[in-house]
mmCIF file of the N, C-alpha and C atoms, coordinates in Angstrom:
data_MODEL
# 
_entry.id   MODEL 
# 
loop_
_atom_site.group_PDB 
_atom_site.id 
_atom_site.type_symbol 
_atom_site.label_atom_id 
_atom_site.label_alt_id 
_atom_site.label_comp_id 
_atom_site.label_asym_id 
_atom_site.label_entity_id 
_atom_site.label_seq_id 
_atom_site.pdbx_PDB_ins_code 
_atom_site.Cartn_x 
_atom_site.Cartn_y 
_atom_site.Cartn_z 
_atom_site.occupancy 
_atom_site.B_iso_or_equiv 
_atom_site.pdbx_formal_charge 
_atom_site.auth_seq_id 
_atom_site.auth_comp_id 
_atom_site.auth_asym_id 
_atom_site.auth_atom_id 
_atom_site.pdbx_PDB_model_num 
ATOM 1   N N  . MET A 1 1  ? 11.469 -1.210  12.575  1.00 0.00 ? 1  MET A N  1 
ATOM 2   C CA . MET A 1 1  ? 11.018 -0.503  11.398  1.00 0.00 ? 1  MET A CA 1 
ATOM 3   C C  . MET A 1 1  ? 10.296 -1.481  10.472  1.00 0.00 ? 1  MET A C  1 
ATOM 4   N N  . THR A 1 2  ? 9.171  -1.058  9.938   1.00 0.00 ? 2  THR A N  1 
ATOM 5   C CA . THR A 1 2  ? 8.373  -1.906  9.066   1.00 0.00 ? 2  THR A CA 1 
ATOM 6   C C  . THR A 1 2  ? 8.997  -1.952  7.674   1.00 0.00 ? 2  THR A C  1 
ATOM 7   N N  . GLN A 1 3  ? 9.139  -3.151  7.145   1.00 0.00 ? 3  GLN A N  1 
ATOM 8   C CA . GLN A 1 3  ? 9.665  -3.305  5.804   1.00 0.00 ? 3  GLN A CA 1 
ATOM 9   C C  . GLN A 1 3  ? 8.522  -3.149  4.808   1.00 0.00 ? 3  GLN A C  1 
ATOM 10  N N  . ILE A 1 4  ? 8.778  -2.427  3.735   1.00 0.00 ? 4  ILE A N  1 
ATOM 11  C CA . ILE A 1 4  ? 7.764  -2.218  2.712   1.00 0.00 ? 4  ILE A CA 1 
ATOM 12  C C  . ILE A 1 4  ? 7.683  -3.453  1.827   1.00 0.00 ? 4  ILE A C  1 
ATOM 13  N N  . LYS A 1 5  ? 6.460  -3.916  1.587   1.00 0.00 ? 5  LYS A N  1 
ATOM 14  C CA . LYS A 1 5  ? 6.247  -5.023  0.660   1.00 0.00 ? 5  LYS A CA 1 
ATOM 15  C C  . LYS A 1 5  ? 5.896  -4.429  -0.685  1.00 0.00 ? 5  LYS A C  1 
ATOM 16  N N  . TYR A 1 6  ? 6.617  -4.870  -1.701  1.00 0.00 ? 6  TYR A N  1 
ATOM 17  C CA . TYR A 1 6  ? 6.344  -4.425  -3.058  1.00 0.00 ? 6  TYR A CA 1 
ATOM 18  C C  . TYR A 1 6  ? 5.363  -5.400  -3.695  1.00 0.00 ? 6  TYR A C  1 
ATOM 19  N N  . TYR A 1 7  ? 4.377  -4.879  -4.379  1.00 0.00 ? 7  TYR A N  1 
ATOM 20  C CA . TYR A 1 7  ? 3.315  -5.704  -4.941  1.00 0.00 ? 7  TYR A CA 1 
ATOM 21  C C  . TYR A 1 7  ? 3.337  -5.690  -6.456  1.00 0.00 ? 7  TYR A C  1 
ATOM 22  N N  . THR A 1 8  ? 3.083  -6.864  -7.043  1.00 0.00 ? 8  THR A N  1 
ATOM 23  C CA . THR A 1 8  ? 2.752  -6.918  -8.458  1.00 0.00 ? 8  THR A CA 1 
ATOM 24  C C  . THR A 1 8  ? 1.238  -6.719  -8.544  1.00 0.00 ? 8  THR A C  1 
ATOM 25  N N  . ARG A 1 9  ? 0.713  -6.519  -9.713  1.00 0.00 ? 9  ARG A N  1 
ATOM 26  C CA . ARG A 1 9  ? -0.737 -6.352  -9.886  1.00 0.00 ? 9  ARG A CA 1 
ATOM 27  C C  . ARG A 1 9  ? -1.470 -7.586  -9.364  1.00 0.00 ? 9  ARG A C  1 
ATOM 28  N N  . GLU A 1 10 ? -0.951 -8.783  -9.670  1.00 0.00 ? 10 GLU A N  1 
ATOM 29  C CA . GLU A 1 10 ? -1.605 -10.019 -9.240  1.00 0.00 ? 10 GLU A CA 1 
ATOM 30  C C  . GLU A 1 10 ? -1.593 -10.152 -7.718  1.00 0.00 ? 10 GLU A C  1 
ATOM 31  N N  . GLN A 1 11 ? -0.488 -9.794  -7.089  1.00 0.00 ? 11 GLN A N  1 
ATOM 32  C CA . GLN A 1 11 ? -0.416 -9.874  -5.631  1.00 0.00 ? 11 GLN A CA 1 
ATOM 33  C C  . GLN A 1 11 ? -1.384 -8.887  -4.986  1.00 0.00 ? 11 GLN A C  1 
ATOM 34  N N  . LEU A 1 12 ? -1.478 -7.684  -5.529  1.00 0.00 ? 12 LEU A N  1 
ATOM 35  C CA . LEU A 1 12 ? -2.400 -6.701  -4.980  1.00 0.00 ? 12 LEU A CA 1 
ATOM 36  C C  . LEU A 1 12 ? -3.840 -7.154  -5.178  1.00 0.00 ? 12 LEU A C  1 
ATOM 37  N N  . ASP A 1 13 ? -4.131 -7.793  -6.308  1.00 0.00 ? 13 ASP A N  1 
ATOM 38  C CA . ASP A 1 13 ? -5.483 -8.299  -6.551  1.00 0.00 ? 13 ASP A CA 1 
ATOM 39  C C  . ASP A 1 13 ? -5.877 -9.386  -5.548  1.00 0.00 ? 13 ASP A C  1 
ATOM 40  N N  . ARG A 1 14 ? -4.906 -10.146 -5.039  1.00 0.00 ? 14 ARG A N  1 
ATOM 41  C CA . ARG A 1 14 ? -5.191 -11.214 -4.076  1.00 0.00 ? 14 ARG A CA 1 
ATOM 42  C C  . ARG A 1 14 ? -5.156 -10.733 -2.629  1.00 0.00 ? 14 ARG A C  1 
ATOM 43  N N  . ALA A 1 15 ? -4.522 -9.608  -2.379  1.00 0.00 ? 15 ALA A N  1 
ATOM 44  C CA . ALA A 1 15 ? -4.353 -9.121  -1.007  1.00 0.00 ? 15 ALA A CA 1 
ATOM 45  C C  . ALA A 1 15 ? -5.683 -8.670  -0.405  1.00 0.00 ? 15 ALA A C  1 
ATOM 46  N N  . VAL A 1 16 ? -5.820 -8.843  0.895   1.00 0.00 ? 16 VAL A N  1 
ATOM 47  C CA . VAL A 1 16 ? -6.994 -8.367  1.625   1.00 0.00 ? 16 VAL A CA 1 
ATOM 48  C C  . VAL A 1 16 ? -6.677 -7.018  2.268   1.00 0.00 ? 16 VAL A C  1 
ATOM 49  N N  . THR A 1 17 ? -5.484 -6.913  2.839   1.00 0.00 ? 17 THR A N  1 
ATOM 50  C CA . THR A 1 17 ? -5.024 -5.660  3.429   1.00 0.00 ? 17 THR A CA 1 
ATOM 51  C C  . THR A 1 17 ? -3.569 -5.444  3.058   1.00 0.00 ? 17 THR A C  1 
ATOM 52  N N  . VAL A 1 18 ? -3.119 -4.201  3.182   1.00 0.00 ? 18 VAL A N  1 
ATOM 53  C CA . VAL A 1 18 ? -1.704 -3.873  3.001   1.00 0.00 ? 18 VAL A CA 1 
ATOM 54  C C  . VAL A 1 18 ? -1.284 -2.994  4.176   1.00 0.00 ? 18 VAL A C  1 
ATOM 55  N N  . SER A 1 19 ? -0.015 -3.045  4.518   1.00 0.00 ? 19 SER A N  1 
ATOM 56  C CA . SER A 1 19 ? 0.476  -2.212  5.606   1.00 0.00 ? 19 SER A CA 1 
ATOM 57  C C  . SER A 1 19 ? 0.425  -0.746  5.173   1.00 0.00 ? 19 SER A C  1 
ATOM 58  N N  . VAL A 1 20 ? 0.450  0.138   6.139   1.00 0.00 ? 20 VAL A N  1 
ATOM 59  C CA . VAL A 1 20 ? 0.420  1.568   5.813   1.00 0.00 ? 20 VAL A CA 1 
ATOM 60  C C  . VAL A 1 20 ? 1.676  1.974   5.022   1.00 0.00 ? 20 VAL A C  1 
ATOM 61  N N  . PRO A 1 21 ? 2.891  1.508   5.393   1.00 0.00 ? 21 PRO A N  1 
ATOM 62  C CA . PRO A 1 21 ? 4.053  1.858   4.562   1.00 0.00 ? 21 PRO A CA 1 
ATOM 63  C C  . PRO A 1 21 ? 3.935  1.343   3.123   1.00 0.00 ? 21 PRO A C  1 
ATOM 64  N N  . SER A 1 22 ? 3.382  0.141   2.946   1.00 0.00 ? 22 SER A N  1 
ATOM 65  C CA . SER A 1 22 ? 3.190  -0.375  1.587   1.00 0.00 ? 22 SER A CA 1 
ATOM 66  C C  . SER A 1 22 ? 2.142  0.435   0.842   1.00 0.00 ? 22 SER A C  1 
ATOM 67  N N  . ALA A 1 23 ? 1.083  0.829   1.531   1.00 0.00 ? 23 ALA A N  1 
ATOM 68  C CA . ALA A 1 23 ? 0.057  1.679   0.911   1.00 0.00 ? 23 ALA A CA 1 
ATOM 69  C C  . ALA A 1 23 ? 0.669  3.008   0.498   1.00 0.00 ? 23 ALA A C  1 
ATOM 70  N N  . ALA A 1 24 ? 1.531  3.564   1.347   1.00 0.00 ? 24 ALA A N  1 
ATOM 71  C CA . ALA A 1 24 ? 2.191  4.828   1.015   1.00 0.00 ? 24 ALA A CA 1 
ATOM 72  C C  . ALA A 1 24 ? 3.005  4.677   -0.259  1.00 0.00 ? 24 ALA A C  1 
ATOM 73  N N  . TYR A 1 25 ? 3.734  3.576   -0.371  1.00 0.00 ? 25 TYR A N  1 
ATOM 74  C CA . TYR A 1 25 ? 4.535  3.329   -1.567  1.00 0.00 ? 25 TYR A CA 1 
ATOM 75  C C  . TYR A 1 25 ? 3.644  3.204   -2.800  1.00 0.00 ? 25 TYR A C  1 
ATOM 76  N N  . LEU A 1 26 ? 2.561  2.453   -2.671  1.00 0.00 ? 26 LEU A N  1 
ATOM 77  C CA . LEU A 1 26 ? 1.646  2.261   -3.801  1.00 0.00 ? 26 LEU A CA 1 
ATOM 78  C C  . LEU A 1 26 ? 0.981  3.570   -4.226  1.00 0.00 ? 26 LEU A C  1 
ATOM 79  N N  . LEU A 1 27 ? 0.764  4.469   -3.268  1.00 0.00 ? 27 LEU A N  1 
ATOM 80  C CA . LEU A 1 27 ? 0.116  5.752   -3.555  1.00 0.00 ? 27 LEU A CA 1 
ATOM 81  C C  . LEU A 1 27 ? 1.119  6.862   -3.871  1.00 0.00 ? 27 LEU A C  1 
ATOM 82  N N  . ASN A 1 28 ? 2.408  6.519   -3.808  1.00 0.00 ? 28 ASN A N  1 
ATOM 83  C CA . ASN A 1 28 ? 3.471  7.497   -4.078  1.00 0.00 ? 28 ASN A CA 1 
ATOM 84  C C  . ASN A 1 28 ? 3.429  8.681   -3.115  1.00 0.00 ? 28 ASN A C  1 
ATOM 85  N N  . ILE A 1 29 ? 3.225  8.378   -1.840  1.00 0.00 ? 29 ILE A N  1 
ATOM 86  C CA . ILE A 1 29 ? 3.291  9.400   -0.803  1.00 0.00 ? 29 ILE A CA 1 
ATOM 87  C C  . ILE A 1 29 ? 4.232  8.895   0.288   1.00 0.00 ? 29 ILE A C  1 
ATOM 88  N N  . GLY A 1 30 ? 4.637  9.765   1.162   1.00 0.00 ? 30 GLY A N  1 
ATOM 89  C CA . GLY A 1 30 ? 5.534  9.383   2.240   1.00 0.00 ? 30 GLY A CA 1 
ATOM 90  C C  . GLY A 1 30 ? 4.825  8.564   3.305   1.00 0.00 ? 30 GLY A C  1 
ATOM 91  N N  . ARG A 1 31 ? 5.611  7.800   4.037   1.00 0.00 ? 31 ARG A N  1 
ATOM 92  C CA . ARG A 1 31 ? 5.070  6.946   5.088   1.00 0.00 ? 31 ARG A CA 1 
ATOM 93  C C  . ARG A 1 31 ? 4.393  7.772   6.183   1.00 0.00 ? 31 ARG A C  1 
ATOM 94  N N  . SER A 1 32 ? 5.043  8.835   6.633   1.00 0.00 ? 32 SER A N  1 
ATOM 95  C CA . SER A 1 32 ? 4.447  9.656   7.694   1.00 0.00 ? 32 SER A CA 1 
ATOM 96  C C  . SER A 1 32 ? 3.186  10.355  7.194   1.00 0.00 ? 32 SER A C  1 
ATOM 97  N N  . THR A 1 33 ? 3.170  10.731  5.920   1.00 0.00 ? 33 THR A N  1 
ATOM 98  C CA . THR A 1 33 ? 1.962  11.332  5.333   1.00 0.00 ? 33 THR A CA 1 
ATOM 99  C C  . THR A 1 33 ? 0.827  10.325  5.321   1.00 0.00 ? 33 THR A C  1 
ATOM 100 N N  . ALA A 1 34 ? 1.140  9.073   4.985   1.00 0.00 ? 34 ALA A N  1 
ATOM 101 C CA . ALA A 1 34 ? 0.104  8.029   4.962   1.00 0.00 ? 34 ALA A CA 1 
ATOM 102 C C  . ALA A 1 34 ? -0.482 7.812   6.356   1.00 0.00 ? 34 ALA A C  1 
ATOM 103 N N  . TYR A 1 35 ? 0.366  7.779   7.375   1.00 0.00 ? 35 TYR A N  1 
ATOM 104 C CA . TYR A 1 35 ? -0.147 7.629   8.744   1.00 0.00 ? 35 TYR A CA 1 
ATOM 105 C C  . TYR A 1 35 ? -1.000 8.841   9.139   1.00 0.00 ? 35 TYR A C  1 
ATOM 106 N N  . ARG A 1 36 ? -0.567 10.027  8.757   1.00 0.00 ? 36 ARG A N  1 
ATOM 107 C CA . ARG A 1 36 ? -1.350 11.231  9.069   1.00 0.00 ? 36 ARG A CA 1 
ATOM 108 C C  . ARG A 1 36 ? -2.698 11.190  8.356   1.00 0.00 ? 36 ARG A C  1 
ATOM 109 N N  . TYR A 1 37 ? -2.708 10.768  7.089   1.00 0.00 ? 37 TYR A N  1 
ATOM 110 C CA . TYR A 1 37 ? -3.962 10.653  6.342   1.00 0.00 ? 37 TYR A CA 1 
ATOM 111 C C  . TYR A 1 37 ? -4.893 9.615   6.977   1.00 0.00 ? 37 TYR A C  1 
ATOM 112 N N  . CYS A 1 38 ? -4.317 8.556   7.533   1.00 0.00 ? 38 CYS A N  1 
ATOM 113 C CA . CYS A 1 38 ? -5.142 7.570   8.262   1.00 0.00 ? 38 CYS A CA 1 
ATOM 114 C C  . CYS A 1 38 ? -5.783 8.238   9.472   1.00 0.00 ? 38 CYS A C  1 
ATOM 115 N N  . ASP A 1 39 ? -4.986 8.982   10.216  1.00 0.00 ? 39 ASP A N  1 
ATOM 116 C CA . ASP A 1 39 ? -5.502 9.655   11.409  1.00 0.00 ? 39 ASP A CA 1 
ATOM 117 C C  . ASP A 1 39 ? -6.567 10.687  11.069  1.00 0.00 ? 39 ASP A C  1 
ATOM 118 N N  . LEU A 1 40 ? -6.454 11.313  9.904   1.00 0.00 ? 40 LEU A N  1 
ATOM 119 C CA . LEU A 1 40 ? -7.427 12.318  9.467   1.00 0.00 ? 40 LEU A CA 1 
ATOM 120 C C  . LEU A 1 40 ? -8.657 11.700  8.789   1.00 0.00 ? 40 LEU A C  1 
ATOM 121 N N  . GLY A 1 41 ? -8.628 10.391  8.528   1.00 0.00 ? 41 GLY A N  1 
ATOM 122 C CA . GLY A 1 41 ? -9.752 9.724   7.888   1.00 0.00 ? 41 GLY A CA 1 
ATOM 123 C C  . GLY A 1 41 ? -9.723 9.777   6.371   1.00 0.00 ? 41 GLY A C  1 
ATOM 124 N N  . ILE A 1 42 ? -8.618 10.259  5.807   1.00 0.00 ? 42 ILE A N  1 
ATOM 125 C CA . ILE A 1 42 ? -8.499 10.328  4.346   1.00 0.00 ? 42 ILE A CA 1 
ATOM 126 C C  . ILE A 1 42 ? -8.230 8.938   3.774   1.00 0.00 ? 42 ILE A C  1 
ATOM 127 N N  . ILE A 1 43 ? -7.384 8.184   4.450   1.00 0.00 ? 43 ILE A N  1 
ATOM 128 C CA . ILE A 1 43 ? -7.120 6.798   4.077   1.00 0.00 ? 43 ILE A CA 1 
ATOM 129 C C  . ILE A 1 43 ? -7.814 5.914   5.109   1.00 0.00 ? 43 ILE A C  1 
ATOM 130 N N  . PRO A 1 44 ? -8.713 5.039   4.659   1.00 0.00 ? 44 PRO A N  1 
ATOM 131 C CA . PRO A 1 44 ? -9.377 4.145   5.619   1.00 0.00 ? 44 PRO A CA 1 
ATOM 132 C C  . PRO A 1 44 ? -8.387 3.094   6.119   1.00 0.00 ? 44 PRO A C  1 
ATOM 133 N N  . PHE A 1 45 ? -8.551 2.692   7.357   1.00 0.00 ? 45 PHE A N  1 
ATOM 134 C CA . PHE A 1 45 ? -7.677 1.664   7.898   1.00 0.00 ? 45 PHE A CA 1 
ATOM 135 C C  . PHE A 1 45 ? -8.442 0.800   8.884   1.00 0.00 ? 45 PHE A C  1 
ATOM 136 N N  . ILE A 1 46 ? -7.864 -0.345  9.162   1.00 0.00 ? 46 ILE A N  1 
ATOM 137 C CA . ILE A 1 46 ? -8.389 -1.276  10.145  1.00 0.00 ? 46 ILE A CA 1 
ATOM 138 C C  . ILE A 1 46 ? -7.292 -1.437  11.189  1.00 0.00 ? 46 ILE A C  1 
ATOM 139 N N  . ARG A 1 47 ? -7.667 -1.350  12.442  1.00 0.00 ? 47 ARG A N  1 
ATOM 140 C CA . ARG A 1 47 ? -6.677 -1.536  13.500  1.00 0.00 ? 47 ARG A CA 1 
ATOM 141 C C  . ARG A 1 47 ? -6.675 -3.008  13.914  1.00 0.00 ? 47 ARG A C  1 
ATOM 142 N N  . ILE A 1 48 ? -5.498 -3.602  13.873  1.00 0.00 ? 48 ILE A N  1 
ATOM 143 C CA . ILE A 1 48 ? -5.302 -4.978  14.325  1.00 0.00 ? 48 ILE A CA 1 
ATOM 144 C C  . ILE A 1 48 ? -4.248 -4.911  15.423  1.00 0.00 ? 48 ILE A C  1 
ATOM 145 N N  . GLY A 1 49 ? -4.711 -4.950  16.659  1.00 0.00 ? 49 GLY A N  1 
ATOM 146 C CA . GLY A 1 49 ? -3.802 -4.735  17.786  1.00 0.00 ? 49 GLY A CA 1 
ATOM 147 C C  . GLY A 1 49 ? -3.311 -3.294  17.735  1.00 0.00 ? 49 GLY A C  1 
ATOM 148 N N  . ASN A 1 50 ? -2.001 -3.119  17.733  1.00 0.00 ? 50 ASN A N  1 
ATOM 149 C CA . ASN A 1 50 ? -1.412 -1.783  17.611  1.00 0.00 ? 50 ASN A CA 1 
ATOM 150 C C  . ASN A 1 50 ? -1.142 -1.399  16.168  1.00 0.00 ? 50 ASN A C  1 
ATOM 151 N N  . ARG A 1 51 ? -1.428 -2.289  15.256  1.00 0.00 ? 51 ARG A N  1 
ATOM 152 C CA . ARG A 1 51 ? -1.082 -2.107  13.851  1.00 0.00 ? 51 ARG A CA 1 
ATOM 153 C C  . ARG A 1 51 ? -2.255 -1.544  13.064  1.00 0.00 ? 51 ARG A C  1 
ATOM 154 N N  . LYS A 1 52 ? -1.947 -0.673  12.099  1.00 0.00 ? 52 LYS A N  1 
ATOM 155 C CA . LYS A 1 52 ? -2.960 -0.167  11.177  1.00 0.00 ? 52 LYS A CA 1 
ATOM 156 C C  . LYS A 1 52 ? -2.696 -0.799  9.817   1.00 0.00 ? 52 LYS A C  1 
ATOM 157 N N  . VAL A 1 53 ? -3.750 -1.311  9.188   1.00 0.00 ? 53 VAL A N  1 
ATOM 158 C CA . VAL A 1 53 ? -3.640 -1.852  7.835   1.00 0.00 ? 53 VAL A CA 1 
ATOM 159 C C  . VAL A 1 53 ? -4.733 -1.222  6.975   1.00 0.00 ? 53 VAL A C  1 
ATOM 160 N N  . VAL A 1 54 ? -4.445 -1.093  5.705   1.00 0.00 ? 54 VAL A N  1 
ATOM 161 C CA . VAL A 1 54 ? -5.362 -0.454  4.765   1.00 0.00 ? 54 VAL A CA 1 
ATOM 162 C C  . VAL A 1 54 ? -6.039 -1.540  3.931   1.00 0.00 ? 54 VAL A C  1 
ATOM 163 N N  . PRO A 1 55 ? -7.358 -1.467  3.761   1.00 0.00 ? 55 PRO A N  1 
ATOM 164 C CA . PRO A 1 55 ? -8.028 -2.454  2.902   1.00 0.00 ? 55 PRO A CA 1 
ATOM 165 C C  . PRO A 1 55 ? -7.470 -2.392  1.477   1.00 0.00 ? 55 PRO A C  1 
ATOM 166 N N  . ALA A 1 56 ? -7.072 -3.533  0.970   1.00 0.00 ? 56 ALA A N  1 
ATOM 167 C CA . ALA A 1 56 ? -6.487 -3.588  -0.373  1.00 0.00 ? 56 ALA A CA 1 
ATOM 168 C C  . ALA A 1 56 ? -7.500 -3.165  -1.432  1.00 0.00 ? 56 ALA A C  1 
ATOM 169 N N  . GLU A 1 57 ? -8.771 -3.417  -1.187  1.00 0.00 ? 57 GLU A N  1 
ATOM 170 C CA . GLU A 1 57 ? -9.801 -3.005  -2.149  1.00 0.00 ? 57 GLU A CA 1 
ATOM 171 C C  . GLU A 1 57 ? -9.778 -1.488  -2.344  1.00 0.00 ? 57 GLU A C  1 
ATOM 172 N N  . TRP A 1 58 ? -9.588 -0.750  -1.262  1.00 0.00 ? 58 TRP A N  1 
ATOM 173 C CA . TRP A 1 58 ? -9.533 0.710   -1.367  1.00 0.00 ? 58 TRP A CA 1 
ATOM 174 C C  . TRP A 1 58 ? -8.324 1.128   -2.200  1.00 0.00 ? 58 TRP A C  1 
ATOM 175 N N  . ILE A 1 59 ? -7.174 0.488   -1.972  1.00 0.00 ? 59 ILE A N  1 
ATOM 176 C CA . ILE A 1 59 ? -5.964 0.788   -2.753  1.00 0.00 ? 59 ILE A CA 1 
ATOM 177 C C  . ILE A 1 59 ? -6.206 0.483   -4.227  1.00 0.00 ? 59 ILE A C  1 
ATOM 178 N N  . ARG A 1 60 ? -6.805 -0.686  -4.505  1.00 0.00 ? 60 ARG A N  1 
ATOM 179 C CA . ARG A 1 60 ? -7.080 -1.049  -5.907  1.00 0.00 ? 60 ARG A CA 1 
ATOM 180 C C  . ARG A 1 60 ? -7.985 -0.018  -6.566  1.00 0.00 ? 60 ARG A C  1 
ATOM 181 N N  . ASN A 1 61 ? -9.004 0.469   -5.852  1.00 0.00 ? 61 ASN A N  1 
ATOM 182 C CA . ASN A 1 61 ? -9.905 1.473   -6.416  1.00 0.00 ? 61 ASN A CA 1 
ATOM 183 C C  . ASN A 1 61 ? -9.184 2.788   -6.697  1.00 0.00 ? 61 ASN A C  1 
ATOM 184 N N  . VAL A 1 62 ? -8.312 3.198   -5.798  1.00 0.00 ? 62 VAL A N  1 
ATOM 185 C CA . VAL A 1 62 ? -7.569 4.449   -6.002  1.00 0.00 ? 62 VAL A CA 1 
ATOM 186 C C  . VAL A 1 62 ? -6.612 4.305   -7.177  1.00 0.00 ? 62 VAL A C  1 
ATOM 187 N N  . VAL A 1 63 ? -5.913 3.183   -7.244  1.00 0.00 ? 63 VAL A N  1 
ATOM 188 C CA . VAL A 1 63 ? -4.978 2.965   -8.355  1.00 0.00 ? 63 VAL A CA 1 
ATOM 189 C C  . VAL A 1 63 ? -5.742 2.930   -9.682  1.00 0.00 ? 63 VAL A C  1 
ATOM 190 N N  . SER A 1 64 ? -6.900 2.280   -9.697  1.00 0.00 ? 64 SER A N  1 
ATOM 191 C CA . SER A 1 64 ? -7.711 2.227   -10.923 1.00 0.00 ? 64 SER A CA 1 
ATOM 192 C C  . SER A 1 64 ? -8.252 3.598   -11.300 1.00 0.00 ? 64 SER A C  1 
ATOM 193 N N  . ALA A 1 65 ? -8.698 4.368   -10.306 1.00 0.00 ? 65 ALA A N  1 
ATOM 194 C CA . ALA A 1 65 ? -9.281 5.684   -10.579 1.00 0.00 ? 65 ALA A CA 1 
ATOM 195 C C  . ALA A 1 65 ? -8.239 6.672   -11.077 1.00 0.00 ? 65 ALA A C  1 
ATOM 196 N N  . THR A 1 66 ? -7.035 6.606   -10.517 1.00 0.00 ? 66 THR A N  1 
ATOM 197 C CA . THR A 1 66 ? -6.005 7.565   -10.913 1.00 0.00 ? 66 THR A CA 1 
ATOM 198 C C  . THR A 1 66 ? -5.218 7.092   -12.119 1.00 0.00 ? 66 THR A C  1 
ATOM 199 N N  . GLY A 1 67 ? -5.195 5.776   -12.327 1.00 0.00 ? 67 GLY A N  1 
ATOM 200 C CA . GLY A 1 67 ? -4.407 5.236   -13.435 1.00 0.00 ? 67 GLY A CA 1 
ATOM 201 C C  . GLY A 1 67 ? -2.923 5.205   -13.126 1.00 0.00 ? 67 GLY A C  1 
ATOM 202 N N  . ASP A 1 68 ? -2.532 5.596   -11.908 1.00 0.00 ? 68 ASP A N  1 
ATOM 203 C CA . ASP A 1 68 ? -1.123 5.628   -11.530 1.00 0.00 ? 68 ASP A CA 1 
ATOM 204 C C  . ASP A 1 68 ? -0.699 4.263   -11.018 1.00 0.00 ? 68 ASP A C  1 
ATOM 205 N N  . THR A 1 69 ? 0.012  3.526   -11.842 1.00 0.00 ? 69 THR A N  1 
ATOM 206 C CA . THR A 1 69 ? 0.474  2.199   -11.453 1.00 0.00 ? 69 THR A CA 1 
ATOM 207 C C  . THR A 1 69 ? 1.977  2.195   -11.189 1.00 0.00 ? 69 THR A C  1 
ATOM 208 N N  . SER A 1 70 ? 2.574  3.360   -10.978 1.00 0.00 ? 70 SER A N  1 
ATOM 209 C CA . SER A 1 70 ? 4.013  3.424   -10.764 1.00 0.00 ? 70 SER A CA 1 
ATOM 210 C C  . SER A 1 70 ? 4.447  2.729   -9.481  1.00 0.00 ? 70 SER A C  1 
ATOM 211 N N  . GLY A 1 71 ? 3.534  2.561   -8.516  1.00 0.00 ? 71 GLY A N  1 
ATOM 212 C CA . GLY A 1 71 ? 3.866  1.864   -7.288  1.00 0.00 ? 71 GLY A CA 1 
ATOM 213 C C  . GLY A 1 71 ? 3.793  0.359   -7.410  1.00 0.00 ? 71 GLY A C  1 
ATOM 214 N N  . LEU A 1 72 ? 3.284  -0.139  -8.529  1.00 0.00 ? 72 LEU A N  1 
ATOM 215 C CA . LEU A 1 72 ? 3.187  -1.581  -8.750  1.00 0.00 ? 72 LEU A CA 1 
ATOM 216 C C  . LEU A 1 72 ? 4.388  -2.059  -9.554  1.00 0.00 ? 72 LEU A C  1 
ATOM 217 N N  . ARG A 1 73 ? 4.843  -3.251  -9.254  1.00 0.00 ? 73 ARG A N  1 
ATOM 218 C CA . ARG A 1 73 ? 5.933  -3.866  -10.016 1.00 0.00 ? 73 ARG A CA 1 
ATOM 219 C C  . ARG A 1 73 ? 5.322  -4.770  -11.073 1.00 0.00 ? 73 ARG A C  1 
ATOM 220 N N  . ALA A 1 74 ? 5.913  -4.813  -12.243 1.00 0.00 ? 74 ALA A N  1 
ATOM 221 C CA . ALA A 1 74 ? 5.365  -5.635  -13.321 1.00 0.00 ? 74 ALA A CA 1 
ATOM 222 C C  . ALA A 1 74 ? 5.569  -7.122  -13.027 1.00 0.00 ? 74 ALA A C  1 
ATOM 223 N N  . THR A 1 75 ? 6.722  -7.488  -12.545 1.00 0.00 ? 75 THR A N  1 
ATOM 224 C CA . THR A 1 75 ? 7.017  -8.896  -12.239 1.00 0.00 ? 75 THR A CA 1 
ATOM 225 C C  . THR A 1 75 ? 7.809  -8.966  -10.943 1.00 0.00 ? 75 THR A C  1 
ATOM 226 N N  . PRO A 1 76 ? 7.774  -10.105 -10.273 1.00 0.00 ? 76 PRO A N  1 
ATOM 227 C CA . PRO A 1 76 ? 8.574  -10.234 -9.049  1.00 0.00 ? 76 PRO A CA 1 
ATOM 228 C C  . PRO A 1 76 ? 10.068 -10.033 -9.297  1.00 0.00 ? 76 PRO A C  1 
ATOM 229 N N  . ALA A 1 77 ? 10.541 -10.262 -10.525 1.00 0.00 ? 77 ALA A N  1 
ATOM 230 C CA . ALA A 1 77 ? 11.960 -10.073 -10.840 1.00 0.00 ? 77 ALA A CA 1 
ATOM 231 C C  . ALA A 1 77 ? 12.386 -8.615  -10.703 1.00 0.00 ? 77 ALA A C  1 
ATOM 232 N N  . GLU A 1 78 ? 11.430 -7.688  -10.776 1.00 0.00 ? 78 GLU A N  1 
ATOM 233 C CA . GLU A 1 78 ? 11.745 -6.276  -10.660 1.00 0.00 ? 78 GLU A CA 1 
ATOM 234 C C  . GLU A 1 78 ? 11.812 -5.801  -9.212  1.00 0.00 ? 78 GLU A C  1 
ATOM 235 N N  . LEU A 1 79 ? 11.618 -6.710  -8.274  1.00 0.00 ? 79 LEU A N  1 
ATOM 236 C CA . LEU A 1 79 ? 11.663 -6.324  -6.881  1.00 0.00 ? 79 LEU A CA 1 
ATOM 237 C C  . LEU A 1 79 ? 13.093 -5.965  -6.485  1.00 0.00 ? 79 LEU A C  1 
ATOM 238 N N  . PRO A 1 80 ? 13.251 -4.988  -5.595  1.00 0.00 ? 80 PRO A N  1 
ATOM 239 C CA . PRO A 1 80 ? 14.599 -4.638  -5.153  1.00 0.00 ? 80 PRO A CA 1 
ATOM 240 C C  . PRO A 1 80 ? 15.206 -5.782  -4.352  1.00 0.00 ? 80 PRO A C  1 
ATOM 241 N N  . PRO A 1 81 ? 16.526 -5.845  -4.278  1.00 0.00 ? 81 PRO A N  1 
ATOM 242 C CA . PRO A 1 81 ? 17.142 -6.921  -3.511  1.00 0.00 ? 81 PRO A CA 1 
ATOM 243 C C  . PRO A 1 81 ? 16.810 -6.819  -2.034  1.00 0.00 ? 81 PRO A C  1 
ATOM 244 N N  . ALA A 1 82 ? 16.765 -7.954  -1.367  1.00 0.00 ? 82 ALA A N  1 
ATOM 245 C CA . ALA A 1 82 ? 16.462 -7.973  0.059   1.00 0.00 ? 82 ALA A CA 1 
ATOM 246 C C  . ALA A 1 82 ? 17.604 -7.337  0.827   1.00 0.00 ? 82 ALA A C  1 
ATOM 247 N N  . ALA A 1 83 ? 17.276 -6.646  1.892   1.00 0.00 ? 83 ALA A N  1 
ATOM 248 C CA . ALA A 1 83 ? 18.317 -5.976  2.676   1.00 0.00 ? 83 ALA A CA 1 
ATOM 249 C C  . ALA A 1 83 ? 19.013 -6.935  3.595   1.00 0.00 ? 83 ALA A C  1 
# 
C-alpha cells in the first residue's frame, strides 16, 4: 500500500511530481477517484514503470485556482505521526 506524503506549501513548491494518493489528499478526493480521474484524463499523469505520478505544477495550479489549501500542512510539525 502506498503511503501518503503530506506536503507543506514549500515542499509542494519544490516538488516535480507527487504520487496519485498524495495528489488525491491535496485535492480532497478519494484515492480510487484520483486513479479513475487519471484514467479518464481529468488528472494528468506521467507513467514511470508501473507507477503513475502527477506533475506537481498541475497540482499547484489547481490549488491556486480553487484557493483550497486544506490539503497542505502549514508546518512539518503538523504532520501526523508515522505509522
